[in-house]
C-alpha positions, 0 to 999 in steps of 0.5 A: 264784793258785798253780798248785797251787790252780788244778790242784786246782780243775780236778781237783776239778771233773772228779772231781766231775762224774762222781762226783756224776753217778753218785751222783745217778743211784744216788739216782734209782734208789732214789727213782724219779723220771721220766727217771732216766737217767745223762744227766739226772743228768750234766746236772744235776750239770754245772750244779752243778759249773759253779757250784762251779768258778766259786766255786773259781776265785774262792777260788783267786784270793783265795789264803791271804792273804785268808783272811777273803774266802775264808771268806766266798766259801766260805760263799756258795758253800755256800749257792748250791750247796745251793739250786741243787742242790735246784732243779736236781733239781726242774727236771730230774726234774719231780717233786713236792717230796716226791720231789724232796727224797727224791732230793736227800737221798739224793744228799747222803747218798751224797756225804757217805759217799763224800767221807768214805771218799775223804778217809780213803783220801787221808789214809792214802796221804799218811801212808804215803808220809810227807806231812803232809796238814795241813801 
């Protein structure tokens, strides 16, 4: 496993831990489930980040030489995290499925918006300093 891949998995997990918890907390402030505290959002997101971290390490160990295996692991990771995130929100906030899905959809939308903006900023910074982020 390349050191850069390992570092990226760790950086992604650390950033995702706090940013994901913050976005879940914001989603709960809108959907208003019981126990809509940052601590609950942090614990719920921490479990999901743990799952993401494990799959990230597996992908990093496989490396670019096993691109088909990485694609399969990524697909499995996506499905596991999708199902896990819904059930984590359901179990941590103990609400009906309607409110659970509202909270989850808000969290997903906020995550997609922030991820898109962060991605644009990173590409712009790379472009300014002359690094091709697609290389």
